[in-house]
Every structure is written in C-alpha cells, then in structure tokens.
N, C-alpha and C positions, 0 to 999 in steps of 0.2 A: 165403529170404524172411523178413522181419522180422515178429515178432509184437508185438501191443500189450501193454504191461506193465500195463494197468489192467483191472479187472474190469468187465464190462458189467452194468449194473444190470438187475434183472428188472422186469417190468411193475408189480408192486405198489410197488416202491421208486420207480419213475418217477412213478407216480400220486401217491404221498405227497409227493415233491419238488415236483411241479407244483401241488399243492393248497396248499402252504405259502404263507403270505402274504408272508413275507420270504425271498428266495432267498439262498443263500450264507451263511447264518447257522446257528448251532446252536440247538437247542430251548431251551437255558438262556438264550442271549442274547435270544431272542424273548420268553421269560417275563419277563426283567428289563425289556425294552422296554415290554411291555404294563403291567407294574406301575408303571413310571415315568410313562407317559402317564396312567394312572389317578390317580396321586398328583398330577400337575400339574393335572388337571381338578378335583380336589377342593380344591386350595389356593385361598384367597381371592385375588382379583386384587390386584396390588401397588398401593399408594397412589400417586396422582399426585404428582409433585414440586411443591411449592408455593414461592412466593416469600416465605417467612417471613423476617422481619428477622434472626433468629438464624442462619438458613442462609446469609445473605449477609454475615455479620459480617466475614469476611475481605476481601470486596470493598469494603465500606464503610470498613474500616481502610486499605486501599490507596488508595482515593480521597481519604480525609482526609489521609493522609501526602503524597500528591502535591500537594494543595491547600496544605498547610503549606509544602512546599518552594517552590512557586511564589510564595507570599506573601512568604516570607523573601527569596528572590532578587530579587523586584520592589522591595521597600522597602529593601533594604540595598545595592543597586547604587549605585556612585558617581554623583553628579550630574554631568552634562556641564558643563564650565566655560562661563561666559558670554563670548561673543566681544565685543571692543570695538566700539562703534558707529562706523561710518565717518563722517568729517566730510562735511558737505554739499559737493556738487560745484559748481564755478563754472559759470556759464551757458555760457561758451565750451566747456568740457569736455563738458558735457551735450549741446550741439549737435553736437560732434564725434562723440560716441558714437552719437547718433541717426543721423547721416549714415553712419557706419561700418556700422551695422546695416542701413540701407536699401540701401546700395551692396553690402553683402556678399551680398545675395540675387542680384545679377547676376554674381557671380564665376564661376559655372559656364558662363556664356555666352562667356567669353573663352577662347580657346585658349592654349596655352603660349607661342607666339611673341608674340602680342599682349601678353600679360601681362609678358613680359620687356622688350618695347619700351617699354611704358608705365612700367614701374618705372625704366627708365634715362633717361627724358626729364627734362630739367632744368626747374625751375619758371621760371627766368629767361628761357629761350627762349620760353615761352608768353607771358610778359608783354610782350615786345618786339613781337609781332605784333599 
C-alpha cells in the first residue's frame, strides 16, 4: 500500500490557516500587501487630466502641419486648361440631335430583328410609295 508523502497538519495549524485572510500566501507577503494598501489609501488622489493647451501642443502642431500641407497642395496644383468653346450649331443639326434624343428613348422597344431590317431599308424605296 502506498503512503502519503506529506504531513497531515494538526488542528491548531488548520485553524491558523483557515483564519488567515489571504490563503496560499506567506505572512511576509500578507504584511507587504497590507502596507501597500495602507500606502495607497493615504496617497492623495491623482489629478484629473485636463485639456490644457500645453498638453495638446503636439496635436496642435500636427493639425497645423496638415493644414499647411493642404493649403500648399490646393494653391500650387496646376490649373486645368481651358477647353475651346464649340462653335454654334446650325439649326438643322440641332433639330437632328433633338430627334435623335427623342427617338433614342424608343430603341429598347425594338427587338434585334426589327432593328436590323430597319437599318437595311433604303430611303429611296420609302419615297416611291
């Protein structure tokens, strides 16, 4: 039969272990922990972070640099060349473009066969009828 290799604590030691506030720690650690908590309670609270201008100097500098770069890029970019003005269209051409626009809306109504037949009709054959 195998025997246990550890010592069974007596009742006094068990009572002492169960009465300790922190389990699995040494008395030295507990003493340091209590001292640290006491020190933390006695320290004044940390000051709240404020939005003082000198604390934000880096951000202000970065924003200023970005604005300067945007300003330089905007005002030093090349100007788009002016396109020449188209001459005025003749009345016949303007009417033709208007008819093309109006008739272009009906193009989806024609199927492929009708479109090919209409494109191959001669204008002279229509004038004879």
